[in-house]
C-alpha positions as CSV (number, residue, x, y, z in Angstrom):
1,M,27.9,16.0,11.4
2,S,26.5,19.2,10.0
3,Y,23.0,20.6,10.8
4,S,21.7,20.0,7.3
5,L,23.0,16.4,7.3
6,R,21.3,15.7,10.6
7,V,18.0,17.2,9.3
8,N,18.3,15.0,6.2
9,W,18.8,11.9,8.4
10,L,15.7,12.8,10.3
11,N,13.6,13.3,7.1
12,N,14.7,9.9,5.9
13,I,14.1,8.1,9.2
14,I,10.5,9.5,9.2
15,M,10.0,8.3,5.6
16,F,11.4,4.9,6.4
17,M,9.0,4.5,9.3
18,L,6.1,5.8,7.2
19,V,6.9,3.1,4.6
20,S,7.4,0.5,7.3
21,S,4.1,1.3,9.0
22,T,2.3,0.0,5.9
23,G,3.3,-3.6,5.7
24,G,6.7,-3.5,7.3
25,L,7.8,-6.2,9.8
26,M,9.0,-3.5,12.2
27,F,5.4,-2.5,12.8
28,V,4.1,-6.1,12.7
29,F,6.2,-7.2,15.6
30,N,6.5,-3.9,17.5
31,R,3.3,-2.0,16.5
32,N,2.7,0.1,19.6
33,F,6.3,1.0,20.2
34,A,6.9,1.8,16.5
35,F,3.9,4.1,16.3
36,L,5.0,5.9,19.4
37,A,8.6,6.2,18.1
38,L,7.3,7.7,14.8
39,V,5.3,10.4,16.7
40,V,8.2,11.2,19.0
41,I,10.6,11.5,16.0
42,I,8.3,13.8,14.1
43,L,7.7,16.1,17.1
44,F,11.5,16.1,17.9
45,S,12.2,17.0,14.2
46,L,9.7,19.8,14.2
47,L,11.3,21.3,17.3
48,Y,14.9,20.6,16.2
49,Q,14.4,22.3,12.8
50,R,12.7,25.3,14.3
51,Q,10.5,25.7,11.2
52,L,8.0,28.6,11.2
53,I,4.6,26.9,11.1
54,K,2.3,28.6,8.7
55,K,-1.2,29.0,10.2
56,A,-2.9,27.8,7.0
57,I,-1.0,24.5,7.1
58,F,-1.7,24.1,10.8
59,Y,-5.4,24.8,10.6
60,S,-5.8,22.7,7.5
61,S,-4.0,19.8,9.2
62,F,-6.2,20.2,12.3
63,L,-9.4,20.2,10.2
64,T,-8.2,17.2,8.3
65,F,-7.7,15.3,11.6
66,V,-11.1,16.4,12.9
67,V,-13.1,15.7,9.8
68,I,-11.6,12.2,9.1
69,S,-12.1,11.4,12.8
70,I,-15.8,12.4,12.5
71,F,-16.2,10.0,9.6
72,F,-15.0,7.1,11.7
73,S,-17.0,8.3,14.8
74,I,-20.2,8.3,12.7
75,N,-19.4,4.9,11.4
76,Y,-18.8,3.7,15.0
77,I,-22.1,5.0,16.2
78,F,-24.3,4.0,13.2
79,A,-22.7,0.6,12.1
80,I,-25.3,-2.2,12.1
81,N,-23.3,-4.2,14.6
82,P,-21.8,-3.2,18.0
83,Q,-18.2,-2.1,17.4
84,S,-15.1,-2.4,19.6
85,L,-14.1,1.0,21.0
86,T,-10.5,-0.2,21.2
87,K,-10.4,-0.9,17.5
88,Y,-11.6,2.6,16.7
89,L,-9.2,4.2,19.1
90,F,-6.4,2.5,17.1
91,F,-7.9,4.0,13.9
92,G,-7.6,7.3,15.8
93,I,-3.9,6.7,16.4
94,T,-3.4,5.9,12.7
95,I,-5.2,9.1,11.7
96,L,-3.2,11.2,14.2
97,T,0.1,9.6,13.0
98,T,-0.8,10.1,9.4
99,V,-1.9,13.7,9.7
100,L,1.1,14.5,11.8
101,T,3.5,13.1,9.2
102,L,1.7,15.0,6.5
103,F,1.9,18.2,8.5
104,Y,5.6,17.6,9.0
105,Y,6.3,17.3,5.2
106,K,4.0,20.2,4.3
107,S,5.7,22.4,6.8
108,Q,9.1,22.1,5.2
109,D,10.5,24.8,2.8
110,D,11.4,22.1,0.3
111,K,8.2,21.1,-1.4
112,D,9.8,18.1,-3.0
113,L,11.0,16.7,0.3
114,F,8.3,14.0,0.4
115,I,9.2,12.6,-3.0
116,N,12.9,12.9,-2.5
117,S,12.9,11.1,0.8
118,L,10.6,8.4,-0.6
119,Y,12.9,7.9,-3.6
120,F,15.9,7.5,-1.3
121,I,14.2,5.1,1.1
122,L,12.8,3.0,-1.7
123,K,16.2,2.6,-3.3
124,L,17.4,1.2,0.1
125,V,14.4,-1.1,0.1
126,L,15.4,-2.3,-3.3
127,I,19.0,-2.9,-2.4
128,H,18.0,-4.9,0.7
129,A,15.4,-6.9,-1.3
130,L,18.0,-8.0,-3.9
131,V,20.5,-9.0,-1.2
132,N,17.7,-10.7,0.8
133,F,16.7,-12.7,-2.3
134,L,20.3,-13.9,-3.0
135,A,21.1,-14.5,0.7
136,Y,18.4,-17.1,1.0
137,F,20.5,-19.7,-0.9
138,F,23.3,-19.2,1.6
139,V,21.4,-18.8,4.9
140,K,18.4,-21.1,4.4
141,D,19.8,-23.7,6.8
142,S,20.4,-21.1,9.6
143,L,17.0,-19.5,9.8
144,F,14.9,-19.3,13.0
145,L,11.2,-18.5,13.5
146,I,10.0,-15.3,15.1
147,T,6.3,-14.9,16.0
148,S,3.7,-12.3,17.1
149,E,0.0,-12.3,17.6
150,Y,-0.7,-11.7,14.0
151,H,2.3,-12.9,12.0
152,E,5.4,-15.2,11.9
153,S,8.5,-15.0,9.9
154,L,11.7,-16.8,9.3
155,T,14.8,-14.7,9.8
156,Y,18.6,-14.8,9.7
157,K,20.0,-12.7,12.5
158,Y,17.2,-10.1,12.0
159,L,18.8,-9.0,8.7
160,F,16.9,-11.1,6.2
161,Y,13.3,-12.3,6.4
162,Y,11.3,-15.1,4.7
163,S,7.7,-16.1,5.0
164,P,7.1,-19.7,6.2
165,K,3.6,-19.7,4.6
166,E,2.6,-22.2,2.1
167,G,3.1,-20.9,-1.4
168,S,6.2,-18.9,-0.5
169,M,8.4,-21.4,-2.2
170,I,8.2,-21.8,-6.0
171,N,10.1,-24.1,-8.4
172,L,11.3,-22.1,-11.4
173,F,13.3,-24.0,-14.1
174,G,14.1,-26.7,-11.6
175,L,15.4,-24.3,-8.9
176,D,13.6,-23.8,-5.6
177,I,13.2,-20.1,-5.0
178,H,11.8,-18.3,-2.0
179,R,9.5,-15.5,-3.1
180,N,11.1,-12.2,-2.0
181,A,9.3,-10.1,0.6
182,G,12.2,-7.9,1.8
183,I,11.4,-6.1,5.0
184,F,7.7,-6.6,4.6
185,W,5.3,-9.4,5.7
186,E,4.2,-10.3,2.2
187,S,5.8,-10.4,-1.3
188,G,2.8,-8.5,-2.6
189,I,3.7,-5.5,-0.5
190,L,7.3,-5.4,-1.6
191,Q,6.3,-5.4,-5.2
192,I,4.0,-2.4,-4.5
193,Y,6.9,-0.3,-3.3
194,L,9.2,-1.5,-6.1
195,N,6.6,-0.5,-8.6
196,I,6.3,2.9,-6.9
197,L,10.1,3.2,-7.2
198,F,9.8,2.2,-10.9
199,F,7.2,5.0,-11.4
200,L,9.3,7.6,-9.6
201,E,12.4,6.7,-11.6
202,L,10.5,7.1,-14.9
203,S,8.3,10.0,-14.1
204,V,10.4,12.2,-11.7
205,F,14.0,11.3,-11.6
206,K,16.9,10.6,-13.9
207,R,15.8,7.3,-15.5
208,D,19.0,5.4,-14.7
209,R,18.9,2.4,-16.9
210,K,20.9,0.2,-14.5
211,L,18.5,1.1,-11.6
212,I,15.5,0.4,-13.8
213,V,16.9,-3.1,-14.6
214,L,17.5,-3.7,-10.9
215,I,13.9,-2.7,-10.1
216,V,12.6,-5.0,-12.7
217,L,14.7,-7.9,-11.2
218,G,13.4,-7.0,-7.7
219,I,9.8,-7.1,-8.9
220,L,10.4,-10.5,-10.6
221,S,11.9,-11.8,-7.4
222,T,8.5,-11.4,-5.7
223,Y,6.8,-13.5,-8.3
224,S,3.7,-11.5,-7.7
225,T,0.9,-11.5,-10.4
226,T,-0.2,-8.0,-9.4
227,G,3.5,-6.8,-9.4
228,L,4.0,-8.1,-13.0
229,F,0.8,-6.6,-14.2
230,L,1.6,-3.1,-12.7
231,L,5.1,-3.3,-14.2
232,I,3.8,-4.2,-17.7
233,L,1.1,-1.4,-17.4
234,Q,3.8,1.2,-16.6
235,I,6.0,0.0,-19.5
236,L,3.2,0.3,-21.9
237,Y,2.1,3.7,-20.5
238,F,5.6,5.4,-20.6
239,T,6.6,3.9,-23.9
240,Q,3.4,5.0,-25.5
241,R,3.7,8.6,-24.2
242,E,7.4,9.3,-24.6
243,L,9.0,7.0,-27.3
244,R,8.9,7.7,-31.0
245,S,6.6,5.4,-32.9
246,N,9.4,3.6,-34.8
247,I,11.0,2.7,-31.4
248,K,7.9,1.7,-29.5
249,T,7.3,-1.7,-31.0
250,I,11.0,-2.8,-30.6
251,F,11.3,-1.6,-27.0
252,I,8.0,-3.1,-25.9
253,A,8.8,-6.4,-27.6
254,I,12.3,-6.6,-26.0
255,L,11.1,-5.8,-22.5
256,G,7.4,-6.4,-22.5
257,I,6.9,-9.8,-24.2
258,P,9.1,-11.8,-21.7
259,L,7.3,-10.1,-18.8
260,Y,3.9,-10.8,-20.4
261,L,4.8,-14.5,-20.9
262,L,5.8,-14.8,-17.3
263,F,2.7,-12.9,-16.2
264,S,0.5,-15.2,-18.3
265,A,2.1,-18.3,-16.8
266,N,1.6,-16.8,-13.4
267,M,-2.0,-16.1,-14.0
268,N,-2.7,-19.6,-15.4
269,E,-1.1,-21.1,-12.3
270,K,-3.2,-18.8,-10.0
271,I,-6.5,-19.5,-11.8
272,Y,-6.2,-23.1,-12.7
273,G,-3.1,-24.5,-11.1
274,E,-1.5,-24.9,-7.6
275,G,-2.0,-21.2,-6.8
276,E,-5.7,-21.4,-7.3
277,S,-6.5,-20.9,-3.6
278,S,-4.8,-17.5,-3.6
279,F,-6.8,-16.4,-6.7
280,Q,-10.0,-17.6,-5.2
281,K,-9.4,-15.8,-2.0
282,R,-8.8,-12.5,-3.9
283,L,-11.8,-13.0,-6.1
284,F,-14.0,-13.6,-3.1
285,D,-12.5,-10.5,-1.4
286,L,-13.5,-8.5,-4.4
287,T,-17.1,-9.8,-4.7
288,Q,-18.4,-10.6,-1.3
289,P,-17.7,-7.2,0.4
290,F,-19.4,-5.5,-2.5
291,F,-22.6,-7.5,-2.0
292,I,-22.3,-6.8,1.8
293,A,-22.1,-3.1,1.0
294,I,-25.2,-3.3,-1.3
295,E,-27.2,-4.6,1.7
296,N,-25.8,-1.9,4.0
297,P,-25.2,1.0,1.5
298,L,-25.1,4.0,3.8
299,T,-23.2,3.1,7.0
300,G,-21.7,-0.3,6.2
301,V,-21.3,-3.0,8.8
302,G,-18.6,-1.2,10.7
303,M,-14.8,-1.2,10.6
304,D,-14.2,-3.5,13.6
305,L,-12.3,-6.3,11.9
306,D,-13.7,-9.0,14.3
307,R,-17.3,-8.0,13.7
308,F,-16.6,-7.7,9.9
309,Q,-15.3,-11.3,9.9
310,E,-18.4,-12.5,11.7
311,V,-20.6,-10.9,9.1
312,R,-18.5,-12.4,6.3
313,E,-18.8,-15.9,7.8
314,E,-22.6,-15.8,7.7
315,F,-23.0,-13.9,4.4
316,Y,-23.5,-15.9,1.2
317,I,-23.5,-14.5,-2.3
318,N,-26.3,-15.2,-4.8
319,S,-25.3,-18.1,-7.0
320,D,-26.1,-16.0,-10.1
321,L,-22.6,-14.4,-9.7
322,N,-21.0,-17.6,-11.1
323,N,-23.1,-17.3,-14.2
324,I,-21.7,-13.8,-14.7
325,L,-18.1,-14.8,-14.0
326,G,-18.6,-17.8,-16.3
327,H,-18.7,-15.5,-19.3
328,V,-15.0,-14.7,-18.7
329,G,-14.0,-18.3,-17.9
330,V,-13.8,-17.9,-14.1
331,E,-15.6,-19.7,-11.4
332,Q,-15.8,-18.6,-7.8
333,K,-15.5,-21.6,-5.5
334,V,-15.3,-20.0,-2.1
335,E,-18.7,-19.5,-0.5
336,T,-17.7,-17.9,2.8
337,T,-14.8,-17.1,5.1
338,S,-14.1,-16.0,8.6
339,K,-10.9,-14.1,7.6
340,G,-10.3,-10.5,6.8
341,S,-10.2,-9.0,3.3
342,T,-7.0,-8.7,1.3
343,N,-8.9,-6.0,-0.7
344,S,-8.8,-2.9,1.4
345,V,-10.9,-0.8,-0.9
346,M,-13.8,-3.4,-0.7
347,Y,-13.2,-3.7,3.0
348,V,-13.8,0.1,3.4
349,L,-16.8,-0.1,1.1
350,A,-18.4,-2.9,3.2
351,G,-17.3,-1.4,6.5
352,M,-18.3,2.3,5.9
353,G,-20.8,2.2,3.1
354,F,-20.8,3.8,-0.4
355,P,-20.9,7.5,0.4
356,T,-17.8,7.4,2.7
357,A,-15.9,4.9,0.6
358,I,-16.4,6.8,-2.6
359,F,-15.5,10.1,-0.9
360,F,-12.3,8.6,0.4
361,V,-11.4,7.3,-3.0
362,Y,-12.0,10.7,-4.5
363,M,-9.7,12.3,-1.8
364,F,-7.2,9.6,-2.7
365,F,-7.3,10.8,-6.3
366,K,-7.1,14.5,-5.4
367,Q,-3.9,14.0,-3.3
368,Q,-1.2,16.6,-3.7
369,L,1.9,14.6,-2.8
370,I,2.7,13.0,-6.1
371,T,1.3,15.0,-9.0
372,N,3.5,13.9,-12.0
373,H,1.5,11.7,-14.3
374,R,-1.4,11.8,-11.8
375,G,-3.6,9.4,-13.8
376,I,-1.2,6.4,-14.0
377,W,0.0,7.1,-10.4
378,F,-3.6,6.8,-9.2
379,V,-4.1,3.5,-11.1
380,I,-0.9,2.1,-9.6
381,A,-1.8,3.1,-6.1
382,F,-5.5,2.1,-6.4
383,L,-4.7,-1.4,-7.8
384,S,-2.1,-1.8,-5.0
385,V,-4.6,-1.2,-2.2
386,M,-7.1,-3.4,-4.1
387,S,-4.6,-6.3,-3.8
388,E,-3.4,-5.8,-0.2
389,P,-5.0,-4.6,3.1
390,L,-3.1,-1.3,3.0
391,L,-5.5,1.6,2.3
392,L,-6.0,2.5,6.0
393,R,-2.3,2.1,6.8
394,P,-0.3,5.4,7.2
395,F,1.6,5.4,3.9
396,F,-1.5,5.1,1.7
397,F,-3.8,6.8,4.1
398,I,-1.6,9.9,3.9
399,F,-2.7,10.4,0.3
400,I,-6.4,10.5,1.4
401,A,-5.4,12.9,4.1
402,S,-3.6,15.0,1.5
403,G,-6.8,15.3,-0.5
404,F,-8.6,16.6,2.6
405,M,-5.8,18.9,3.6
406,N,-5.6,20.4,0.1
407,I,-9.3,21.5,0.3
408,F,-9.0,22.9,3.8
409,Y,-5.7,24.7,2.9
410,R,-7.4,26.5,0.0
411,I,-10.2,27.6,2.3
412,T,-7.9,28.8,5.1
413,S,-5.6,30.5,2.6
414,Y,-8.5,32.2,0.9
415,K,-9.9,33.5,4.2
416,K,-6.4,34.9,5.0
417,R,-6.3,36.8,1.7
418,L,-9.7,38.3,2.4
419,A,-8.7,39.4,5.9
């Protein structure tokens, strides 16, 4: 195997682990080992490739790690409730891993390496997801349960994975279908990565029609409301921007209308039908943390998940909220919960307060890893972390770190030019 091929393998392994660290079953069942393996592989790759490390990149990476760590340290000290040091040390590991990964990609001569590796890995994720979906009909009687402290999954010889949770099975046109989660612990996470692949295919790469169709099928196999919404949103955006007016209506009708009908049926089921509990949970995760943040606007209640859950259990929202929601035909039926939040943006808002949360979102927007069609990319990424607890996981947190690093890189580079 040639040197360049070995380097390419290392790049793709790092990207696969970065993606897996944000919702992948590998990190769910082997969290500590997987994080250690990622750090070791990055360090080995840096030594193996013998890249000349630019001082500006090194200093900006170091400052990014220090400053983000300071934000979490301040939150640990000034949170309204006593926080677990162990929980915050794990945040430190996440920050270190994220910044180290960002440093690795920024140190490479190929500035498109991050996007190219991401594109390759997400195509593999798509292929596995499609096979995973079809395989269920043949292996469903040969599955066995694997468990960890936080999650359990059905698997077939550790090749295919299926959630045993209620709501994972749906009946579509008389056929029992298992919602596709691929290598991730939840279908909603698979749809996020497939929507990202859809975005990359349309905005950066060659727009292979066959691949686009496969991506759409992959997203449909998750039967995710958010996934369908993001897909429709992207179709509308790219057709409006790049197709001639006499083609727009026909193209949108052919591809968009069936998707919209499926999305509408999915929404009705979630709001008024059997999937109501899922919708109510997400609605509650949107509203309650916001009101918690209003009562603790500067420092939040802390990022210790156990303490946050205790606060949630005792916090009740003013009943006037239902009067507001009633104007759009929605009623919030959940009054309290002892579980964590599926909405990671609102979790950060309640946990760290308005100043830090808003600043992090601003850094998220100012990221420099994916710059094509920055506006729609931010919408896709932001809605994704609004629907799943992923904002503080390495793949999405790397975009926040990129925003910080871009600022510090400008400062260190400017000082170097002055010297």
